[in-house]
PyMOL Python script that loads the backbone (N, CA, C, O; Angstrom):
from pymol import cmd

cmd.read_pdbstr("""\
ATOM      1  N   UNK A   1       7.636   7.146  -9.360  1.00  0.00           N
ATOM      2  CA  UNK A   1       6.915   5.815  -9.752  1.00  0.00           C
ATOM      3  C   UNK A   1       7.397   6.109 -11.289  1.00  0.00           C
ATOM      4  O   UNK A   1       7.388   7.250 -11.752  1.00  0.00           O
ATOM      5  N   UNK A   2       7.879   4.792 -12.141  1.00  0.00           N
ATOM      6  CA  UNK A   2       8.100   4.971 -13.466  1.00  0.00           C
ATOM      7  C   UNK A   2       6.794   5.311 -14.342  1.00  0.00           C
ATOM      8  O   UNK A   2       5.946   5.959 -13.729  1.00  0.00           O
ATOM      9  N   UNK A   3       6.554   5.048 -15.407  1.00  0.00           N
ATOM     10  CA  UNK A   3       5.598   5.774 -16.362  1.00  0.00           C
ATOM     11  C   UNK A   3       5.341   3.759 -16.421  1.00  0.00           C
ATOM     12  O   UNK A   3       4.163   3.403 -16.372  1.00  0.00           O
ATOM     13  N   UNK A   4       6.049   3.019 -16.486  1.00  0.00           N
ATOM     14  CA  UNK A   4       5.408   1.395 -16.991  1.00  0.00           C
ATOM     15  C   UNK A   4       5.050   1.200 -15.304  1.00  0.00           C
ATOM     16  O   UNK A   4       3.939   0.714 -15.096  1.00  0.00           O
ATOM     17  N   UNK A   5       5.533   1.393 -14.594  1.00  0.00           N
ATOM     18  CA  UNK A   5       4.782   0.923 -13.184  1.00  0.00           C
ATOM     19  C   UNK A   5       3.604   1.823 -13.122  1.00  0.00           C
ATOM     20  O   UNK A   5       2.580   1.243 -12.760  1.00  0.00           O
ATOM     21  N   UNK A   6       3.513   2.745 -13.310  1.00  0.00           N
ATOM     22  CA  UNK A   6       2.292   3.748 -13.369  1.00  0.00           C
ATOM     23  C   UNK A   6       1.217   2.764 -14.130  1.00  0.00           C
ATOM     24  O   UNK A   6       0.214   2.304 -13.583  1.00  0.00           O
ATOM     25  N   UNK A   7       1.623   2.517 -15.538  1.00  0.00           N
ATOM     26  CA  UNK A   7       0.793   2.105 -16.313  1.00  0.00           C
ATOM     27  C   UNK A   7       0.191   0.520 -15.745  1.00  0.00           C
ATOM     28  O   UNK A   7      -0.977   0.236 -16.009  1.00  0.00           O
ATOM     29  N   UNK A   8       0.954  -0.353 -15.055  1.00  0.00           N
ATOM     30  CA  UNK A   8       0.738  -1.427 -14.748  1.00  0.00           C
ATOM     31  C   UNK A   8       0.026  -1.414 -13.439  1.00  0.00           C
ATOM     32  O   UNK A   8      -0.394  -2.493 -13.021  1.00  0.00           O
ATOM     33  N   UNK A   9      -0.156  -0.393 -12.777  1.00  0.00           N
ATOM     34  CA  UNK A   9      -1.024  -0.541 -11.845  1.00  0.00           C
ATOM     35  C   UNK A   9      -2.702  -0.685 -11.926  1.00  0.00           C
ATOM     36  O   UNK A   9      -3.532  -0.057 -12.583  1.00  0.00           O
ATOM     37  N   UNK A  10      -2.812  -1.649 -11.088  1.00  0.00           N
ATOM     38  CA  UNK A  10      -4.125  -2.231 -11.417  1.00  0.00           C
ATOM     39  C   UNK A  10      -5.406  -1.546 -10.381  1.00  0.00           C
ATOM     40  O   UNK A  10      -5.321  -1.209  -9.199  1.00  0.00           O
ATOM     41  N   UNK A  11      -6.622  -1.488 -11.337  1.00  0.00           N
ATOM     42  CA  UNK A  11      -7.591  -0.660 -10.687  1.00  0.00           C
ATOM     43  C   UNK A  11      -7.845  -0.490  -9.706  1.00  0.00           C
ATOM     44  O   UNK A  11      -7.954   0.701  -9.416  1.00  0.00           O
ATOM     45  N   UNK A  12      -8.091  -1.472  -8.623  1.00  0.00           N
ATOM     46  CA  UNK A  12      -8.066  -1.172  -7.059  1.00  0.00           C
ATOM     47  C   UNK A  12      -7.264  -0.746  -6.536  1.00  0.00           C
ATOM     48  O   UNK A  12      -7.505  -0.226  -5.446  1.00  0.00           O
ATOM     49  N   UNK A  13      -5.901  -0.755  -7.061  1.00  0.00           N
ATOM     50  CA  UNK A  13      -4.852  -0.145  -5.958  1.00  0.00           C
ATOM     51  C   UNK A  13      -4.655   1.354  -7.037  1.00  0.00           C
ATOM     52  O   UNK A  13      -3.446   1.580  -7.103  1.00  0.00           O
ATOM     53  N   UNK A  14      -5.114   1.951  -7.512  1.00  0.00           N
ATOM     54  CA  UNK A  14      -4.879   3.214  -8.297  1.00  0.00           C
ATOM     55  C   UNK A  14      -5.391   4.193  -7.321  1.00  0.00           C
ATOM     56  O   UNK A  14      -4.661   5.156  -7.085  1.00  0.00           O
ATOM     57  N   UNK A  15      -6.873   4.082  -6.526  1.00  0.00           N
ATOM     58  CA  UNK A  15      -7.171   4.992  -5.359  1.00  0.00           C
ATOM     59  C   UNK A  15      -6.116   5.102  -4.525  1.00  0.00           C
ATOM     60  O   UNK A  15      -5.449   6.136  -4.556  1.00  0.00           O
ATOM     61  N   UNK A  16      -5.773   4.001  -3.595  1.00  0.00           N
ATOM     62  CA  UNK A  16      -5.040   3.710  -2.904  1.00  0.00           C
ATOM     63  C   UNK A  16      -3.758   4.345  -3.106  1.00  0.00           C
ATOM     64  O   UNK A  16      -3.300   4.886  -2.100  1.00  0.00           O
ATOM     65  N   UNK A  17      -2.954   4.422  -4.338  1.00  0.00           N
ATOM     66  CA  UNK A  17      -1.904   4.914  -4.610  1.00  0.00           C
ATOM     67  C   UNK A  17      -2.107   6.528  -4.869  1.00  0.00           C
ATOM     68  O   UNK A  17      -1.030   7.103  -5.028  1.00  0.00           O
ATOM     69  N   UNK A  18      -2.960   7.150  -4.924  1.00  0.00           N
ATOM     70  CA  UNK A  18      -3.514   8.514  -5.293  1.00  0.00           C
ATOM     71  C   UNK A  18      -3.348   8.912  -3.905  1.00  0.00           C
ATOM     72  O   UNK A  18      -2.614   9.847  -3.587  1.00  0.00           O
ATOM     73  N   UNK A  19      -3.961   8.277  -3.140  1.00  0.00           N
ATOM     74  CA  UNK A  19      -4.028   8.710  -1.459  1.00  0.00           C
ATOM     75  C   UNK A  19      -2.903   9.022  -0.912  1.00  0.00           C
ATOM     76  O   UNK A  19      -2.568  10.159  -0.578  1.00  0.00           O
ATOM     77  N   UNK A  20      -2.252   7.998  -0.793  1.00  0.00           N
ATOM     78  CA  UNK A  20      -0.822   8.186  -0.422  1.00  0.00           C
ATOM     79  C   UNK A  20       0.135   8.990  -0.956  1.00  0.00           C
ATOM     80  O   UNK A  20       0.940   9.530  -0.198  1.00  0.00           O
ATOM     81  N   UNK A  21       0.199   9.208  -2.429  1.00  0.00           N
ATOM     82  CA  UNK A  21       0.508  10.616  -3.057  1.00  0.00           C
ATOM     83  C   UNK A  21       0.191  11.485  -2.704  1.00  0.00           C
ATOM     84  O   UNK A  21       0.996  12.413  -2.633  1.00  0.00           O
ATOM     85  N   UNK A  22      -1.395  11.689  -2.217  1.00  0.00           N
ATOM     86  CA  UNK A  22      -1.668  13.455  -1.989  1.00  0.00           C
ATOM     87  C   UNK A  22      -1.154  13.172  -0.531  1.00  0.00           C
ATOM     88  O   UNK A  22      -0.903  14.252   0.003  1.00  0.00           O
ATOM     89  N   UNK A  23      -0.919  12.157   0.270  1.00  0.00           N
ATOM     90  CA  UNK A  23      -0.722  12.857   1.993  1.00  0.00           C
ATOM     91  C   UNK A  23       1.152  13.028   1.791  1.00  0.00           C
ATOM     92  O   UNK A  23       1.722  13.783   2.578  1.00  0.00           O
ATOM     93  N   UNK A  24       1.864  12.396   0.873  1.00  0.00           N
ATOM     94  CA  UNK A  24       3.061  12.610   0.733  1.00  0.00           C
ATOM     95  C   UNK A  24       3.350  13.888   0.349  1.00  0.00           C
ATOM     96  O   UNK A  24       4.294  14.523   0.819  1.00  0.00           O
ATOM     97  N   UNK A  25       2.273  14.483  -0.831  1.00  0.00           N
ATOM     98  CA  UNK A  25       2.426  15.363  -1.297  1.00  0.00           C
ATOM     99  C   UNK A  25       2.258  16.829  -0.608  1.00  0.00           C
ATOM    100  O   UNK A  25       2.417  17.903  -1.189  1.00  0.00           O
ATOM    101  N   UNK A  26       1.901  16.640   0.764  1.00  0.00           N
ATOM    102  CA  UNK A  26       1.539  17.393   1.823  1.00  0.00           C
ATOM    103  C   UNK A  26       2.578  17.828   2.573  1.00  0.00           C
ATOM    104  O   UNK A  26       2.447  18.668   3.464  1.00  0.00           O
ATOM    105  N   UNK A  27       3.865  17.184   2.199  1.00  0.00           N
ATOM    106  CA  UNK A  27       5.073  17.282   2.804  1.00  0.00           C
ATOM    107  C   UNK A  27       5.093  16.829   4.501  1.00  0.00           C
ATOM    108  O   UNK A  27       5.869  17.232   5.368  1.00  0.00           O
ATOM    109  N   UNK A  28       4.060  15.939   4.619  1.00  0.00           N
ATOM    110  CA  UNK A  28       3.746  15.292   6.336  1.00  0.00           C
ATOM    111  C   UNK A  28       4.890  14.358   6.171  1.00  0.00           C
ATOM    112  O   UNK A  28       5.117  13.739   5.131  1.00  0.00           O
ATOM    113  N   UNK A  29       5.555  14.296   7.198  1.00  0.00           N
ATOM    114  CA  UNK A  29       6.212  12.955   7.885  1.00  0.00           C
ATOM    115  C   UNK A  29       6.053  12.540   8.622  1.00  0.00           C
ATOM    116  O   UNK A  29       5.099  12.981   9.263  1.00  0.00           O
ATOM    117  N   UNK A  30       6.772  11.402   9.180  1.00  0.00           N
ATOM    118  CA  UNK A  30       6.021  10.368  10.013  1.00  0.00           C
ATOM    119  C   UNK A  30       5.402   9.167   9.764  1.00  0.00           C
ATOM    120  O   UNK A  30       5.467   8.589   8.679  1.00  0.00           O
ATOM    121  N   UNK A  31       4.727   8.716  10.849  1.00  0.00           N
ATOM    122  CA  UNK A  31       3.754   7.553  10.432  1.00  0.00           C
ATOM    123  C   UNK A  31       2.685   7.713   9.594  1.00  0.00           C
ATOM    124  O   UNK A  31       2.037   8.746   9.760  1.00  0.00           O
ATOM    125  N   UNK A  32       2.310   6.907   8.678  1.00  0.00           N
ATOM    126  CA  UNK A  32       1.536   6.429   7.783  1.00  0.00           C
ATOM    127  C   UNK A  32       0.006   6.686   8.686  1.00  0.00           C
ATOM    128  O   UNK A  32      -0.214   6.093   9.742  1.00  0.00           O
ATOM    129  N   UNK A  33      -0.622   7.318   8.283  1.00  0.00           N
ATOM    130  CA  UNK A  33      -2.296   7.206   9.018  1.00  0.00           C
ATOM    131  C   UNK A  33      -2.774   5.824   8.843  1.00  0.00           C
ATOM    132  O   UNK A  33      -2.501   4.958   8.012  1.00  0.00           O
ATOM    133  N   UNK A  34      -3.687   5.866  10.020  1.00  0.00           N
ATOM    134  CA  UNK A  34      -4.460   4.411  10.146  1.00  0.00           C
ATOM    135  C   UNK A  34      -5.199   4.249   8.947  1.00  0.00           C
ATOM    136  O   UNK A  34      -5.373   3.136   8.451  1.00  0.00           O
ATOM    137  N   UNK A  35      -5.704   5.436   8.385  1.00  0.00           N
ATOM    138  CA  UNK A  35      -7.085   5.209   7.265  1.00  0.00           C
ATOM    139  C   UNK A  35      -6.058   4.877   6.067  1.00  0.00           C
ATOM    140  O   UNK A  35      -6.509   4.091   5.233  1.00  0.00           O
ATOM    141  N   UNK A  36      -4.843   5.318   5.865  1.00  0.00           N
ATOM    142  CA  UNK A  36      -4.181   4.710   4.475  1.00  0.00           C
ATOM    143  C   UNK A  36      -4.006   3.389   4.713  1.00  0.00           C
ATOM    144  O   UNK A  36      -4.608   2.552   4.041  1.00  0.00           O
ATOM    145  N   UNK A  37      -3.034   3.000   5.846  1.00  0.00           N
ATOM    146  CA  UNK A  37      -3.124   1.373   6.223  1.00  0.00           C
ATOM    147  C   UNK A  37      -4.493   0.637   5.898  1.00  0.00           C
ATOM    148  O   UNK A  37      -4.310  -0.433   5.317  1.00  0.00           O
ATOM    149  N   UNK A  38      -5.698   0.928   6.113  1.00  0.00           N
ATOM    150  CA  UNK A  38      -6.925   0.321   6.120  1.00  0.00           C
ATOM    151  C   UNK A  38      -6.802   0.066   4.687  1.00  0.00           C
ATOM    152  O   UNK A  38      -6.698  -1.092   4.283  1.00  0.00           O
ATOM    153  N   UNK A  39      -6.806   1.217   3.767  1.00  0.00           N
ATOM    154  CA  UNK A  39      -6.824   1.034   2.562  1.00  0.00           C
ATOM    155  C   UNK A  39      -5.880   0.029   1.594  1.00  0.00           C
ATOM    156  O   UNK A  39      -6.133  -0.590   0.561  1.00  0.00           O
ATOM    157  N   UNK A  40      -4.734   0.156   2.379  1.00  0.00           N
ATOM    158  CA  UNK A  40      -3.692  -0.571   1.789  1.00  0.00           C
ATOM    159  C   UNK A  40      -4.107  -2.079   2.163  1.00  0.00           C
ATOM    160  O   UNK A  40      -4.286  -2.907   1.271  1.00  0.00           O
ATOM    161  N   UNK A  41      -4.257  -2.407   3.567  1.00  0.00           N
ATOM    162  CA  UNK A  41      -4.039  -3.578   3.786  1.00  0.00           C
ATOM    163  C   UNK A  41      -5.689  -4.203   3.500  1.00  0.00           C
ATOM    164  O   UNK A  41      -5.835  -5.326   3.982  1.00  0.00           O
ATOM    165  N   UNK A  42      -6.427  -3.867   3.079  1.00  0.00           N
ATOM    166  CA  UNK A  42      -7.667  -4.289   2.262  1.00  0.00           C
ATOM    167  C   UNK A  42      -7.518  -4.777   0.748  1.00  0.00           C
ATOM    168  O   UNK A  42      -8.298  -5.302  -0.046  1.00  0.00           O
ATOM    169  N   UNK A  43      -6.310  -4.414   0.697  1.00  0.00           N
ATOM    170  CA  UNK A  43      -5.751  -4.825  -1.003  1.00  0.00           C
ATOM    171  C   UNK A  43      -5.075  -6.392  -1.119  1.00  0.00           C
ATOM    172  O   UNK A  43      -4.887  -7.100  -2.109  1.00  0.00           O
ATOM    173  N   UNK A  44      -4.797  -6.619   0.321  1.00  0.00           N
ATOM    174  CA  UNK A  44      -3.952  -8.216   0.461  1.00  0.00           C
ATOM    175  C   UNK A  44      -4.435  -9.312  -0.218  1.00  0.00           C
ATOM    176  O   UNK A  44      -3.696 -10.149  -0.735  1.00  0.00           O
ATOM    177  N   UNK A  45      -6.141  -9.365  -0.253  1.00  0.00           N
ATOM    178  CA  UNK A  45      -6.777 -10.318  -0.969  1.00  0.00           C
ATOM    179  C   UNK A  45      -6.927 -10.291  -2.245  1.00  0.00           C
ATOM    180  O   UNK A  45      -7.501 -11.236  -2.787  1.00  0.00           O
ATOM    181  N   UNK A  46      -6.406  -9.115  -3.067  1.00  0.00           N
ATOM    182  CA  UNK A  46      -6.550  -8.972  -4.370  1.00  0.00           C
ATOM    183  C   UNK A  46      -5.332  -8.829  -5.230  1.00  0.00           C
ATOM    184  O   UNK A  46      -5.255  -8.825  -6.458  1.00  0.00           O
ATOM    185  N   UNK A  47      -4.308  -8.703  -4.234  1.00  0.00           N
ATOM    186  CA  UNK A  47      -2.773  -8.407  -5.064  1.00  0.00           C
ATOM    187  C   UNK A  47      -1.699  -9.124  -4.232  1.00  0.00           C
ATOM    188  O   UNK A  47      -1.840  -9.317  -3.025  1.00  0.00           O
ATOM    189  N   UNK A  48      -0.520  -9.545  -4.996  1.00  0.00           N
ATOM    190  CA  UNK A  48       0.689  -9.998  -4.105  1.00  0.00           C
ATOM    191  C   UNK A  48       0.936  -8.728  -3.408  1.00  0.00           C
ATOM    192  O   UNK A  48       0.559  -7.646  -3.859  1.00  0.00           O
ATOM    193  N   UNK A  49       1.651  -8.890  -2.168  1.00  0.00           N
ATOM    194  CA  UNK A  49       2.101  -7.942  -1.343  1.00  0.00           C
ATOM    195  C   UNK A  49       3.114  -7.144  -2.066  1.00  0.00           C
ATOM    196  O   UNK A  49       3.039  -5.936  -1.842  1.00  0.00           O
ATOM    197  N   UNK A  50       4.018  -7.516  -2.858  1.00  0.00           N
ATOM    198  CA  UNK A  50       4.978  -7.010  -3.315  1.00  0.00           C
ATOM    199  C   UNK A  50       4.726  -6.036  -4.482  1.00  0.00           C
ATOM    200  O   UNK A  50       5.548  -5.169  -4.781  1.00  0.00           O
ATOM    201  N   UNK A  51       3.466  -6.224  -5.181  1.00  0.00           N
ATOM    202  CA  UNK A  51       2.435  -5.252  -5.815  1.00  0.00           C
ATOM    203  C   UNK A  51       2.172  -4.068  -5.144  1.00  0.00           C
ATOM    204  O   UNK A  51       2.479  -2.955  -5.571  1.00  0.00           O
ATOM    205  N   UNK A  52       1.617  -4.293  -4.114  1.00  0.00           N
ATOM    206  CA  UNK A  52       1.118  -3.473  -3.230  1.00  0.00           C
ATOM    207  C   UNK A  52       2.160  -2.646  -2.500  1.00  0.00           C
ATOM    208  O   UNK A  52       1.875  -1.472  -2.263  1.00  0.00           O
ATOM    209  N   UNK A  53       3.314  -3.118  -2.125  1.00  0.00           N
ATOM    210  CA  UNK A  53       4.466  -2.321  -1.468  1.00  0.00           C
ATOM    211  C   UNK A  53       5.231  -1.862  -2.385  1.00  0.00           C
ATOM    212  O   UNK A  53       5.883  -0.914  -1.947  1.00  0.00           O
ATOM    213  N   UNK A  54       5.474  -2.122  -3.568  1.00  0.00           N
ATOM    214  CA  UNK A  54       6.191  -1.186  -4.690  1.00  0.00           C
ATOM    215  C   UNK A  54       5.216  -0.332  -5.317  1.00  0.00           C
ATOM    216  O   UNK A  54       5.727   0.640  -5.874  1.00  0.00           O
ATOM    217  N   UNK A  55       3.785  -0.420  -5.401  1.00  0.00           N
ATOM    218  CA  UNK A  55       2.888   0.694  -5.697  1.00  0.00           C
ATOM    219  C   UNK A  55       2.986   1.907  -4.635  1.00  0.00           C
ATOM    220  O   UNK A  55       3.077   3.124  -4.792  1.00  0.00           O
ATOM    221  N   UNK A  56       2.933   1.133  -3.557  1.00  0.00           N
ATOM    222  CA  UNK A  56       2.894   2.548  -2.454  1.00  0.00           C
ATOM    223  C   UNK A  56       4.362   3.007  -1.803  1.00  0.00           C
ATOM    224  O   UNK A  56       4.495   3.825  -0.893  1.00  0.00           O
ATOM    225  N   UNK A  57       5.191   2.449  -2.330  1.00  0.00           N
ATOM    226  CA  UNK A  57       6.152   2.825  -1.688  1.00  0.00           C
ATOM    227  C   UNK A  57       6.598   2.705  -0.359  1.00  0.00           C
ATOM    228  O   UNK A  57       7.272   3.521   0.271  1.00  0.00           O
ATOM    229  N   UNK A  58       6.104   1.466   0.063  1.00  0.00           N
ATOM    230  CA  UNK A  58       6.260   1.053   1.419  1.00  0.00           C
ATOM    231  C   UNK A  58       7.171  -0.305   1.717  1.00  0.00           C
ATOM    232  O   UNK A  58       7.542  -0.911   0.713  1.00  0.00           O
ATOM    233  N   UNK A  59       7.556  -0.823   2.988  1.00  0.00           N
ATOM    234  CA  UNK A  59       8.277  -1.708   2.783  1.00  0.00           C
ATOM    235  C   UNK A  59       7.417  -2.935   3.223  1.00  0.00           C
ATOM    236  O   UNK A  59       6.672  -2.969   4.202  1.00  0.00           O
ATOM    237  N   UNK A  60       7.653  -3.940   2.326  1.00  0.00           N
ATOM    238  CA  UNK A  60       7.012  -5.217   2.672  1.00  0.00           C
ATOM    239  C   UNK A  60       6.823  -5.486   4.394  1.00  0.00           C
ATOM    240  O   UNK A  60       5.715  -5.811   4.821  1.00  0.00           O
ATOM    241  N   UNK A  61       7.897  -5.334   5.243  1.00  0.00           N
ATOM    242  CA  UNK A  61       7.813  -5.825   6.716  1.00  0.00           C
ATOM    243  C   UNK A  61       6.573  -4.591   7.569  1.00  0.00           C
ATOM    244  O   UNK A  61       5.680  -4.879   8.365  1.00  0.00           O
ATOM    245  N   UNK A  62       6.934  -3.316   7.067  1.00  0.00           N
ATOM    246  CA  UNK A  62       5.575  -2.465   7.294  1.00  0.00           C
ATOM    247  C   UNK A  62       4.122  -2.735   7.122  1.00  0.00           C
ATOM    248  O   UNK A  62       3.210  -2.554   7.929  1.00  0.00           O
ATOM    249  N   UNK A  63       4.074  -3.366   5.493  1.00  0.00           N
ATOM    250  CA  UNK A  63       2.816  -3.843   5.534  1.00  0.00           C
ATOM    251  C   UNK A  63       2.321  -5.301   6.108  1.00  0.00           C
ATOM    252  O   UNK A  63       1.130  -5.612   6.140  1.00  0.00           O
ATOM    253  N   UNK A  64       3.218  -6.020   6.486  1.00  0.00           N
ATOM    254  CA  UNK A  64       3.013  -7.057   7.111  1.00  0.00           C
ATOM    255  C   UNK A  64       2.617  -6.849   8.576  1.00  0.00           C
ATOM    256  O   UNK A  64       1.763  -7.514   9.162  1.00  0.00           O
ATOM    257  N   UNK A  65       3.268  -5.942   9.050  1.00  0.00           N
ATOM    258  CA  UNK A  65       3.250  -5.304  10.365  1.00  0.00           C
ATOM    259  C   UNK A  65       1.689  -4.766  10.437  1.00  0.00           C
ATOM    260  O   UNK A  65       1.017  -4.785  11.469  1.00  0.00           O
ATOM    261  N   UNK A  66       1.262  -4.310   9.230  1.00  0.00           N
ATOM    262  CA  UNK A  66      -0.094  -3.710   9.481  1.00  0.00           C
ATOM    263  C   UNK A  66      -1.051  -5.025   9.102  1.00  0.00           C
ATOM    264  O   UNK A  66      -2.266  -4.962   9.287  1.00  0.00           O
ATOM    265  N   UNK A  67      -0.605  -5.863   8.722  1.00  0.00           N
ATOM    266  CA  UNK A  67      -1.448  -6.949   8.041  1.00  0.00           C
ATOM    267  C   UNK A  67      -2.009  -7.693   9.335  1.00  0.00           C
ATOM    268  O   UNK A  67      -3.160  -8.065   9.566  1.00  0.00           O
ATOM    269  N   UNK A  68      -0.546  -7.828  10.314  1.00  0.00           N
ATOM    270  CA  UNK A  68      -0.707  -8.710  11.769  1.00  0.00           C
ATOM    271  C   UNK A  68      -1.499  -7.894  12.792  1.00  0.00           C
ATOM    272  O   UNK A  68      -2.206  -8.498  13.600  1.00  0.00           O
ATOM    273  N   UNK A  69      -1.422  -6.488  12.809  1.00  0.00           N
ATOM    274  CA  UNK A  69      -2.520  -5.608  13.447  1.00  0.00           C
ATOM    275  C   UNK A  69      -3.800  -5.838  13.162  1.00  0.00           C
ATOM    276  O   UNK A  69      -4.579  -5.572  14.077  1.00  0.00           O
ATOM    277  N   UNK A  70      -4.326  -6.310  12.032  1.00  0.00           N
ATOM    278  CA  UNK A  70      -5.526  -6.181  11.750  1.00  0.00           C
ATOM    279  C   UNK A  70      -6.059  -7.849  11.355  1.00  0.00           C
ATOM    280  O   UNK A  70      -6.910  -8.146  10.517  1.00  0.00           O
ATOM    281  N   UNK A  71      -5.466  -8.558  12.019  1.00  0.00           N
ATOM    282  CA  UNK A  71      -5.551 -10.350  11.954  1.00  0.00           C
ATOM    283  C   UNK A  71      -5.704 -10.684  10.696  1.00  0.00           C
ATOM    284  O   UNK A  71      -6.411 -11.673  10.506  1.00  0.00           O
ATOM    285  N   UNK A  72      -5.133 -10.019   9.527  1.00  0.00           N
ATOM    286  CA  UNK A  72      -5.114 -10.845   8.050  1.00  0.00           C
ATOM    287  C   UNK A  72      -4.051 -11.879   8.106  1.00  0.00           C
ATOM    288  O   UNK A  72      -3.112 -12.051   8.883  1.00  0.00           O
ATOM    289  N   UNK A  73      -4.442 -12.474   7.128  1.00  0.00           N
ATOM    290  CA  UNK A  73      -3.801 -13.774   7.281  1.00  0.00           C
ATOM    291  C   UNK A  73      -2.154 -13.323   6.963  1.00  0.00           C
ATOM    292  O   UNK A  73      -1.774 -12.160   6.833  1.00  0.00           O
ATOM    293  N   UNK A  74      -1.317 -14.509   6.877  1.00  0.00           N
ATOM    294  CA  UNK A  74       0.351 -14.105   6.798  1.00  0.00           C
ATOM    295  C   UNK A  74       0.333 -14.132   5.193  1.00  0.00           C
ATOM    296  O   UNK A  74      -0.569 -14.452   4.420  1.00  0.00           O
ATOM    297  N   UNK A  75       1.568 -13.712   4.974  1.00  0.00           N
ATOM    298  CA  UNK A  75       2.022 -13.315   3.471  1.00  0.00           C
ATOM    299  C   UNK A  75       1.978 -14.900   2.715  1.00  0.00           C
ATOM    300  O   UNK A  75       2.261 -15.906   3.367  1.00  0.00           O
ATOM    301  N   UNK A  76       1.655 -14.948   1.521  1.00  0.00           N
ATOM    302  CA  UNK A  76       1.889 -16.244   0.987  1.00  0.00           C
ATOM    303  C   UNK A  76       2.960 -16.420   0.367  1.00  0.00           C
ATOM    304  O   UNK A  76       2.883 -16.491  -0.860  1.00  0.00           O
ATOM    305  N   UNK A  77       4.253 -16.540   1.005  1.00  0.00           N
ATOM    306  CA  UNK A  77       5.566 -16.782   0.218  1.00  0.00           C
ATOM    307  C   UNK A  77       5.980 -17.979   0.691  1.00  0.00           C
ATOM    308  O   UNK A  77       7.021 -18.483   0.269  1.00  0.00           O
TER     309      UNK A  77
END
""", "prot")
cmd.dss("prot")
cmd.show_as("cartoon", "prot")
cmd.util.cbc("prot")
cmd.orient("prot")
């Protein structure tokens, strides 16, 4: 993530970004754990989904699928 992007991350998003980075930093591969998805999907009422996906380095489709699993509203696009 670039310095500009890092500085632009809103406060609620920062701890989630750190959690994702910590998980990735341990060399883990495979599916993102549900607890991380819970944190990511909790942000959809606060930020545009593109902001969330760019900050967390996940695809928009992956976030959308997780939102659907959690019965969250469809993307506002």
